[in-house]
py3Dmol code that shows the C-alpha trace and the ligand (Angstrom):
import py3Dmol

protein = """\
ATOM      1  CA  MET A   1     -10.095  18.367 -44.439  1.00  0.00           C
ATOM      2  CA  GLU A   2      -6.759  18.238 -42.532  1.00  0.00           C
ATOM      3  CA  ARG A   3      -4.143  20.812 -41.563  1.00  0.00           C
ATOM      4  CA  LEU A   4      -1.327  21.089 -43.860  1.00  0.00           C
ATOM      5  CA  ASP A   5       1.374  20.766 -41.293  1.00  0.00           C
ATOM      6  CA  LYS A   6      -0.191  17.360 -40.195  1.00  0.00           C
ATOM      7  CA  VAL A   7      -0.465  16.037 -43.742  1.00  0.00           C
ATOM      8  CA  LEU A   8       3.217  16.997 -44.561  1.00  0.00           C
ATOM      9  CA  ALA A   9       4.516  15.731 -41.130  1.00  0.00           C
ATOM     10  CA  ASN A  10       2.680  12.395 -41.644  1.00  0.00           C
ATOM     11  CA  LEU A  11       4.408  12.047 -44.981  1.00  0.00           C
ATOM     12  CA  GLY A  12       7.835  12.556 -43.381  1.00  0.00           C
ATOM     13  CA  TYR A  13       8.563  16.127 -44.372  1.00  0.00           C
ATOM     14  CA  GLY A  14       9.573  16.777 -40.679  1.00  0.00           C
ATOM     15  CA  THR A  15       8.028  17.820 -37.454  1.00  0.00           C
ATOM     16  CA  ARG A  16       5.246  20.184 -37.492  1.00  0.00           C
ATOM     17  CA  LYS A  17       7.605  22.965 -36.578  1.00  0.00           C
ATOM     18  CA  GLU A  18      10.061  21.934 -39.446  1.00  0.00           C
ATOM     19  CA  VAL A  19       6.950  22.003 -41.820  1.00  0.00           C
ATOM     20  CA  LYS A  20       6.192  25.470 -40.720  1.00  0.00           C
ATOM     21  CA  VAL A  21       9.616  26.640 -41.587  1.00  0.00           C
ATOM     22  CA  LEU A  22       9.247  25.018 -45.010  1.00  0.00           C
ATOM     23  CA  VAL A  23       6.043  26.814 -45.534  1.00  0.00           C
ATOM     24  CA  LYS A  24       7.459  30.097 -44.495  1.00  0.00           C
ATOM     25  CA  LYS A  25      10.398  29.607 -46.909  1.00  0.00           C
ATOM     26  CA  GLY A  26       7.710  29.437 -49.665  1.00  0.00           C
ATOM     27  CA  ALA A  27       8.478  25.813 -50.563  1.00  0.00           C
ATOM     28  CA  VAL A  28       4.831  24.677 -50.456  1.00  0.00           C
ATOM     29  CA  GLU A  29       2.108  25.290 -53.005  1.00  0.00           C
ATOM     30  CA  ILE A  30      -1.481  24.420 -52.799  1.00  0.00           C
ATOM     31  CA  ASN A  31      -3.405  24.399 -56.224  1.00  0.00           C
ATOM     32  CA  GLY A  32      -0.722  26.553 -57.761  1.00  0.00           C
ATOM     33  CA  VAL A  33      -0.751  29.045 -54.904  1.00  0.00           C
ATOM     34  CA  GLN A  34       2.122  29.541 -52.406  1.00  0.00           C
ATOM     35  CA  ALA A  35       0.963  28.452 -48.949  1.00  0.00           C
ATOM     36  CA  LYS A  36       1.440  31.230 -46.369  1.00  0.00           C
ATOM     37  CA  ASN A  37       0.534  29.261 -43.232  1.00  0.00           C
ATOM     38  CA  SER A  38       1.067  25.722 -42.131  1.00  0.00           C
ATOM     39  CA  ASP A  39      -2.267  25.391 -40.242  1.00  0.00           C
ATOM     40  CA  VAL A  40      -4.392  25.982 -43.407  1.00  0.00           C
ATOM     41  CA  LYS A  41      -6.820  23.116 -43.963  1.00  0.00           C
ATOM     42  CA  VAL A  42      -6.407  21.076 -47.171  1.00  0.00           C
ATOM     43  CA  ASP A  43      -8.573  18.413 -48.915  1.00  0.00           C
ATOM     44  CA  THR A  44      -6.130  15.573 -49.406  1.00  0.00           C
ATOM     45  CA  ASN A  45      -8.371  14.099 -52.029  1.00  0.00           C
ATOM     46  CA  GLU A  46      -8.781  17.197 -54.129  1.00  0.00           C
ATOM     47  CA  ASP A  47      -6.027  19.730 -53.522  1.00  0.00           C
ATOM     48  CA  ILE A  48      -2.817  19.429 -55.412  1.00  0.00           C
ATOM     49  CA  ILE A  49      -0.060  20.038 -52.855  1.00  0.00           C
ATOM     50  CA  LYS A  50       3.565  20.552 -54.054  1.00  0.00           C
ATOM     51  CA  VAL A  51       6.705  20.552 -52.017  1.00  0.00           C
ATOM     52  CA  ASN A  52       9.720  22.208 -53.752  1.00  0.00           C
ATOM     53  CA  GLY A  53       7.824  21.793 -56.922  1.00  0.00           C
ATOM     54  CA  GLU A  54       7.165  18.179 -56.429  1.00  0.00           C
ATOM     55  CA  THR A  55       3.482  16.968 -56.115  1.00  0.00           C
ATOM     56  CA  ILE A  56       3.083  14.914 -52.993  1.00  0.00           C
ATOM     57  CA  ASN A  57       1.364  11.597 -53.050  1.00  0.00           C
ATOM     58  CA  TYR A  58      -0.852  11.666 -49.932  1.00  0.00           C
ATOM     59  CA  ARG A  59      -2.247   8.586 -48.361  1.00  0.00           C
ATOM     60  CA  LYS A  60      -3.289   7.676 -44.891  1.00  0.00           C
ATOM     61  CA  PHE A  61      -2.890   3.908 -44.841  1.00  0.00           C
ATOM     62  CA  ILE A  62       0.055   1.685 -45.394  1.00  0.00           C
ATOM     63  CA  TYR A  63      -0.065  -2.160 -45.928  1.00  0.00           C
ATOM     64  CA  LEU A  64       3.053  -4.190 -45.755  1.00  0.00           C
ATOM     65  CA  MET A  65       3.805  -7.944 -46.039  1.00  0.00           C
ATOM     66  CA  MET A  66       6.741  -8.990 -44.283  1.00  0.00           C
ATOM     67  CA  ASN A  67       8.563 -12.322 -44.223  1.00  0.00           C
ATOM     68  CA  LYS A  68       9.240 -12.361 -40.473  1.00  0.00           C
ATOM     69  CA  PRO A  69      12.458 -13.776 -39.340  1.00  0.00           C
ATOM     70  CA  ALA A  70      12.929 -15.938 -36.305  1.00  0.00           C
ATOM     71  CA  GLY A  71      14.152 -14.096 -33.208  1.00  0.00           C
ATOM     72  CA  VAL A  72      12.035 -10.889 -33.560  1.00  0.00           C
ATOM     73  CA  VAL A  73       8.752 -10.158 -31.737  1.00  0.00           C
ATOM     74  CA  SER A  74       5.599  -9.182 -33.262  1.00  0.00           C
ATOM     75  CA  ALA A  75       5.016  -6.081 -31.443  1.00  0.00           C
ATOM     76  CA  THR A  76       5.478  -2.312 -31.823  1.00  0.00           C
ATOM     77  CA  PHE A  77       7.707  -2.058 -28.622  1.00  0.00           C
ATOM     78  CA  ASP A  78       9.619  -4.507 -26.506  1.00  0.00           C
ATOM     79  CA  ASN A  79      12.101  -3.935 -23.690  1.00  0.00           C
ATOM     80  CA  TYR A  80      14.472  -6.744 -24.654  1.00  0.00           C
ATOM     81  CA  ASP A  81      13.840  -7.932 -28.136  1.00  0.00           C
ATOM     82  CA  GLU A  82      14.036  -6.522 -31.606  1.00  0.00           C
ATOM     83  CA  THR A  83      10.498  -5.855 -32.994  1.00  0.00           C
ATOM     84  CA  VAL A  84       9.151  -6.261 -36.529  1.00  0.00           C
ATOM     85  CA  ILE A  85       8.724  -2.442 -36.478  1.00  0.00           C
ATOM     86  CA  ASP A  86      12.540  -2.063 -35.851  1.00  0.00           C
ATOM     87  CA  LEU A  87      13.097  -3.910 -39.230  1.00  0.00           C
ATOM     88  CA  LEU A  88      11.193  -1.203 -41.059  1.00  0.00           C
ATOM     89  CA  ASP A  89      12.722   1.944 -42.757  1.00  0.00           C
ATOM     90  CA  PRO A  90      11.872   5.360 -41.109  1.00  0.00           C
ATOM     91  CA  GLU A  91       9.792   6.059 -44.377  1.00  0.00           C
ATOM     92  CA  GLU A  92       7.369   3.320 -43.292  1.00  0.00           C
ATOM     93  CA  GLN A  93       7.662   3.781 -39.606  1.00  0.00           C
ATOM     94  CA  ILE A  94       6.384   7.324 -40.095  1.00  0.00           C
ATOM     95  CA  PHE A  95       2.917   5.906 -40.681  1.00  0.00           C
ATOM     96  CA  GLU A  96       3.079   4.045 -37.359  1.00  0.00           C
ATOM     97  CA  PRO A  97       2.028   0.540 -38.663  1.00  0.00           C
ATOM     98  CA  PHE A  98       1.452  -2.285 -36.286  1.00  0.00           C
ATOM     99  CA  PRO A  99       1.470  -6.091 -36.852  1.00  0.00           C
ATOM    100  CA  VAL A 100      -1.880  -7.740 -37.750  1.00  0.00           C
ATOM    101  CA  GLY A 101      -2.093 -10.298 -35.178  1.00  0.00           C
ATOM    102  CA  ARG A 102       1.003 -12.152 -33.793  1.00  0.00           C
ATOM    103  CA  LEU A 103       3.491 -14.636 -34.819  1.00  0.00           C
ATOM    104  CA  ASP A 104       5.593 -16.309 -32.024  1.00  0.00           C
ATOM    105  CA  LYS A 105       9.254 -15.052 -31.729  1.00  0.00           C
ATOM    106  CA  ASP A 106      10.529 -18.418 -33.278  1.00  0.00           C
ATOM    107  CA  THR A 107       7.724 -18.450 -36.056  1.00  0.00           C
ATOM    108  CA  VAL A 108       8.690 -17.193 -39.469  1.00  0.00           C
ATOM    109  CA  GLY A 109       6.705 -16.157 -42.421  1.00  0.00           C
ATOM    110  CA  LEU A 110       3.920 -13.852 -43.665  1.00  0.00           C
ATOM    111  CA  LEU A 111       3.097 -11.040 -41.316  1.00  0.00           C
ATOM    112  CA  LEU A 112       1.001  -8.118 -42.411  1.00  0.00           C
ATOM    113  CA  LEU A 113       1.638  -4.641 -41.026  1.00  0.00           C
ATOM    114  CA  THR A 114      -0.707  -1.829 -41.360  1.00  0.00           C
ATOM    115  CA  ASN A 115      -2.036   1.311 -39.670  1.00  0.00           C
ATOM    116  CA  ASP A 116      -5.568   0.492 -40.889  1.00  0.00           C
ATOM    117  CA  GLY A 117      -7.288  -0.273 -37.736  1.00  0.00           C
ATOM    118  CA  GLU A 118     -10.725  -1.258 -39.278  1.00  0.00           C
ATOM    119  CA  LEU A 119      -9.075  -3.830 -41.611  1.00  0.00           C
ATOM    120  CA  ASN A 120      -6.847  -5.049 -38.765  1.00  0.00           C
ATOM    121  CA  HIS A 121      -9.925  -5.753 -36.681  1.00  0.00           C
ATOM    122  CA  LYS A 122     -11.644  -7.741 -39.558  1.00  0.00           C
ATOM    123  CA  LEU A 123      -8.544  -9.724 -40.146  1.00  0.00           C
ATOM    124  CA  ILE A 124      -7.974 -10.850 -36.516  1.00  0.00           C
ATOM    125  CA  SER A 125     -11.560 -11.446 -35.354  1.00  0.00           C
ATOM    126  CA  PRO A 126     -12.536 -15.096 -35.700  1.00  0.00           C
ATOM    127  CA  LYS A 127     -16.098 -13.853 -36.666  1.00  0.00           C
ATOM    128  CA  TYR A 128     -14.781 -13.019 -40.203  1.00  0.00           C
ATOM    129  CA  HIS A 129     -13.322 -16.486 -40.801  1.00  0.00           C
ATOM    130  CA  VAL A 130      -9.963 -15.302 -42.255  1.00  0.00           C
ATOM    131  CA  ASP A 131      -7.871 -18.426 -43.280  1.00  0.00           C
ATOM    132  CA  LYS A 132      -4.231 -18.620 -41.954  1.00  0.00           C
ATOM    133  CA  VAL A 133      -2.109 -21.276 -43.546  1.00  0.00           C
ATOM    134  CA  TYR A 134       0.974 -22.505 -41.876  1.00  0.00           C
ATOM    135  CA  TYR A 135       3.639 -25.027 -43.123  1.00  0.00           C
ATOM    136  CA  ALA A 136       4.828 -27.008 -39.975  1.00  0.00           C
ATOM    137  CA  GLU A 137       7.475 -29.552 -39.161  1.00  0.00           C
ATOM    138  CA  ILE A 138       6.401 -31.999 -36.428  1.00  0.00           C
ATOM    139  CA  ASP A 139       8.605 -34.311 -34.498  1.00  0.00           C
ATOM    140  CA  LYS A 140       6.635 -37.445 -34.912  1.00  0.00           C
ATOM    141  CA  PRO A 141       4.443 -39.214 -37.608  1.00  0.00           C
ATOM    142  CA  VAL A 142       1.241 -37.495 -38.390  1.00  0.00           C
ATOM    143  CA  ASP A 143      -1.679 -39.551 -39.589  1.00  0.00           C
ATOM    144  CA  ASP A 144      -5.277 -39.564 -40.590  1.00  0.00           C
ATOM    145  CA  LYS A 145      -6.473 -39.791 -37.066  1.00  0.00           C
ATOM    146  CA  ASP A 146      -4.792 -36.369 -36.412  1.00  0.00           C
ATOM    147  CA  VAL A 147      -6.541 -34.948 -39.512  1.00  0.00           C
ATOM    148  CA  LYS A 148      -9.883 -36.004 -38.205  1.00  0.00           C
ATOM    149  CA  CYS A 149      -9.005 -34.360 -34.796  1.00  0.00           C
ATOM    150  CA  PHE A 150      -8.264 -31.082 -36.533  1.00  0.00           C
ATOM    151  CA  GLU A 151     -11.598 -31.363 -38.388  1.00  0.00           C
ATOM    152  CA  LYS A 152     -13.419 -31.748 -35.292  1.00  0.00           C
ATOM    153  CA  GLY A 153     -11.657 -28.975 -33.231  1.00  0.00           C
ATOM    154  CA  ILE A 154      -9.082 -29.747 -30.575  1.00  0.00           C
ATOM    155  CA  VAL A 155      -9.306 -29.157 -26.870  1.00  0.00           C
ATOM    156  CA  LEU A 156      -6.190 -27.234 -25.754  1.00  0.00           C
ATOM    157  CA  ASP A 157      -4.414 -27.394 -22.437  1.00  0.00           C
ATOM    158  CA  ASP A 158      -6.661 -24.705 -20.865  1.00  0.00           C
ATOM    159  CA  GLY A 159      -9.850 -26.534 -21.782  1.00  0.00           C
ATOM    160  CA  TYR A 160     -10.694 -24.293 -24.840  1.00  0.00           C
ATOM    161  CA  LYS A 161     -11.986 -26.293 -27.904  1.00  0.00           C
ATOM    162  CA  THR A 162     -10.671 -24.718 -31.175  1.00  0.00           C
ATOM    163  CA  MET A 163     -12.825 -24.129 -34.275  1.00  0.00           C
ATOM    164  CA  PRO A 164     -12.308 -26.883 -36.788  1.00  0.00           C
ATOM    165  CA  GLY A 165      -8.998 -26.698 -38.750  1.00  0.00           C
ATOM    166  CA  LYS A 166      -7.537 -28.360 -41.719  1.00  0.00           C
ATOM    167  CA  LEU A 167      -4.464 -30.627 -41.618  1.00  0.00           C
ATOM    168  CA  GLU A 168      -2.894 -31.739 -44.834  1.00  0.00           C
ATOM    169  CA  ILE A 169      -0.024 -34.221 -44.648  1.00  0.00           C
ATOM    170  CA  LEU A 170       2.871 -33.580 -47.033  1.00  0.00           C
ATOM    171  CA  LYS A 171       5.094 -36.193 -45.504  1.00  0.00           C
ATOM    172  CA  ALA A 172       5.078 -38.428 -42.538  1.00  0.00           C
ATOM    173  CA  THR A 173       7.912 -40.712 -41.409  1.00  0.00           C
ATOM    174  CA  GLU A 174       9.056 -42.213 -38.096  1.00  0.00           C
ATOM    175  CA  HIS A 175      11.373 -39.428 -37.718  1.00  0.00           C
ATOM    176  CA  GLY A 176       8.932 -36.519 -38.331  1.00  0.00           C
ATOM    177  CA  SER A 177       6.365 -35.021 -40.462  1.00  0.00           C
ATOM    178  CA  GLU A 178       5.738 -32.039 -42.754  1.00  0.00           C
ATOM    179  CA  VAL A 179       2.227 -30.745 -42.852  1.00  0.00           C
ATOM    180  CA  TYR A 180       0.075 -27.681 -43.897  1.00  0.00           C
ATOM    181  CA  VAL A 181      -2.286 -26.421 -41.199  1.00  0.00           C
ATOM    182  CA  THR A 182      -5.253 -24.065 -41.979  1.00  0.00           C
ATOM    183  CA  ILE A 183      -6.989 -22.332 -39.085  1.00  0.00           C
ATOM    184  CA  GLN A 184      -9.239 -19.283 -38.708  1.00  0.00           C
ATOM    185  CA  GLU A 185      -8.483 -18.291 -35.160  1.00  0.00           C
ATOM    186  CA  GLY A 186      -5.254 -16.898 -33.574  1.00  0.00           C
ATOM    187  CA  LYS A 187      -5.184 -18.124 -30.004  1.00  0.00           C
ATOM    188  CA  PHE A 188      -1.864 -17.880 -28.131  1.00  0.00           C
ATOM    189  CA  HIS A 189       0.525 -20.502 -29.654  1.00  0.00           C
ATOM    190  CA  GLN A 190      -2.549 -22.216 -31.219  1.00  0.00           C
ATOM    191  CA  VAL A 191      -0.900 -24.445 -33.807  1.00  0.00           C
ATOM    192  CA  LYS A 192       1.713 -25.568 -31.326  1.00  0.00           C
ATOM    193  CA  ARG A 193      -0.832 -26.321 -28.605  1.00  0.00           C
ATOM    194  CA  MET A 194      -3.094 -28.161 -31.112  1.00  0.00           C
ATOM    195  CA  PHE A 195      -0.251 -30.612 -31.827  1.00  0.00           C
ATOM    196  CA  GLU A 196       0.644 -30.682 -28.108  1.00  0.00           C
ATOM    197  CA  SER A 197      -2.842 -31.875 -27.311  1.00  0.00           C
ATOM    198  CA  LEU A 198      -2.222 -34.731 -29.901  1.00  0.00           C
ATOM    199  CA  GLY A 199       1.222 -35.600 -28.075  1.00  0.00           C
ATOM    200  CA  LYS A 200       3.346 -34.111 -30.873  1.00  0.00           C
ATOM    201  CA  LYS A 201       5.572 -31.130 -31.055  1.00  0.00           C
ATOM    202  CA  VAL A 202       5.918 -28.539 -33.630  1.00  0.00           C
ATOM    203  CA  VAL A 203       9.680 -28.103 -34.388  1.00  0.00           C
ATOM    204  CA  PHE A 204       9.294 -25.450 -37.222  1.00  0.00           C
ATOM    205  CA  LEU A 205       6.586 -23.187 -38.114  1.00  0.00           C
ATOM    206  CA  LYS A 206       6.196 -20.866 -41.012  1.00  0.00           C
ATOM    207  CA  ARG A 207       3.001 -18.931 -41.987  1.00  0.00           C
ATOM    208  CA  ILE A 208       2.504 -19.070 -45.878  1.00  0.00           C
ATOM    209  CA  SER A 209      -0.833 -17.369 -46.376  1.00  0.00           C
ATOM    210  CA  PHE A 210      -3.170 -15.036 -44.601  1.00  0.00           C
ATOM    211  CA  GLY A 211      -6.674 -13.954 -45.683  1.00  0.00           C
ATOM    212  CA  GLY A 212      -6.084 -15.338 -49.228  1.00  0.00           C
ATOM    213  CA  ILE A 213      -2.689 -13.627 -49.836  1.00  0.00           C
ATOM    214  CA  ILE A 214       0.401 -15.655 -50.214  1.00  0.00           C
ATOM    215  CA  LEU A 215       3.775 -14.947 -48.909  1.00  0.00           C
ATOM    216  CA  ASP A 216       6.049 -13.528 -51.704  1.00  0.00           C
ATOM    217  CA  GLU A 217       8.811 -16.072 -51.755  1.00  0.00           C
ATOM    218  CA  ASP A 218      11.086 -13.428 -53.304  1.00  0.00           C
ATOM    219  CA  LEU A 219      11.069 -11.789 -49.853  1.00  0.00           C
ATOM    220  CA  GLU A 220      14.043 -13.117 -47.790  1.00  0.00           C
ATOM    221  CA  GLU A 221      13.498 -13.451 -43.961  1.00  0.00           C
ATOM    222  CA  GLY A 222      13.393  -9.892 -42.627  1.00  0.00           C
ATOM    223  CA  GLN A 223      12.422  -8.267 -45.923  1.00  0.00           C
ATOM    224  CA  TYR A 224       9.142  -6.660 -46.614  1.00  0.00           C
ATOM    225  CA  ARG A 225       7.181  -5.035 -49.422  1.00  0.00           C
ATOM    226  CA  GLU A 226       3.979  -3.026 -49.882  1.00  0.00           C
ATOM    227  CA  ILE A 227       1.139  -5.283 -50.816  1.00  0.00           C
ATOM    228  CA  SER A 228      -0.451  -4.743 -54.445  1.00  0.00           C
ATOM    229  CA  GLU A 229      -3.755  -3.213 -54.945  1.00  0.00           C
ATOM    230  CA  ASP A 230      -5.039  -6.633 -55.959  1.00  0.00           C
ATOM    231  CA  GLU A 231      -3.753  -8.295 -52.735  1.00  0.00           C
ATOM    232  CA  LEU A 232      -5.556  -5.454 -50.868  1.00  0.00           C
ATOM    233  CA  LEU A 233      -8.835  -6.180 -52.595  1.00  0.00           C
ATOM    234  CA  VAL A 234      -8.341  -9.866 -51.722  1.00  0.00           C
ATOM    235  CA  LEU A 235      -7.639  -8.943 -48.075  1.00  0.00           C
ATOM    236  CA  LYS A 236     -10.854  -6.713 -47.975  1.00  0.00           C
ATOM    237  CA  LYS A 237     -12.686  -9.596 -49.640  1.00  0.00           C
ATOM    238  CA  GLU A 238     -13.590  -7.413 -52.476  1.00  0.00           C
ATOM    239  CA  LYS A 239     -11.855  -9.691 -54.841  1.00  0.00           C
ATOM    240  CA  ASN A 240     -11.845 -13.574 -55.000  1.00  0.00           C
ATOM    241  CA  VAL A 241      -8.784 -15.638 -55.069  1.00  0.00           C
TER     242      VAL A 241
END
"""
ligand_1 = """\
8
URA
N 0.494 -20.777 -33.955
C 1.587 -20.828 -33.180
O 1.550 -21.769 -32.367
N 2.455 -19.978 -33.213
C 2.388 -18.877 -34.126
O 3.332 -18.055 -34.235
C 1.265 -18.899 -34.936
C 0.258 -19.873 -34.832
"""
view = py3Dmol.view(width=600, height=400)
view.addModel(protein, "pdb")
view.setStyle({"model": 0}, {"cartoon": {"style": "trace"}})
view.addModel(ligand_1, "xyz")
view.setStyle({"model": 1}, {"stick": {}})
view.zoomTo()
view.show()
């Protein structure tokens, strides 16, 4: 059970004070009866709440997929840079979502945003072995020796040995390479540092899949959409891909 004013404020009907005014005006109905006080408790699963005659669609959690553009930081607040939250409309910001893990400022691609702390924890903990797939462009030729190094795990500049990763070569020339990288951890600059340890540099990085869900290519960089129920089941590992 939750307070009516909290439920309506969370849905963007105004501040608690504004919701109180709305209730006093007689604009809110609970199960067909006009609400008199904004502090009454409601059952958001059972009660039918109407505002100005329209039934509200209550939900606690929001799950968004964004195609993150370069130049924007994966944080909820930053003193200097634009954040991924700044790219959201107020109707999504009201749910106070946060990014699930981080992509570097210059990395583009799939970033999930949610206010579901439990799912966030499961998705970012290496314990749960959540696959993250990246498309990367590398400044040098990449070969089978590099694939083997990824398979074994790579020692980074700080001495940390990564979990095994998968490297697939799409194209390798003297001038550079295109690869897919699959890892299950999310250490700071991990993909870039794995290649650095092999003497190579990542010149472009895009995440294309996370936890079994794939970046919707209809999303331009900077655009986002809610994930579907099927995608949510995949993320929660309640549905196989
Ligand atoms: N690895 C990186 O180096 N950067 C990212 O943004 C994500 C993974």
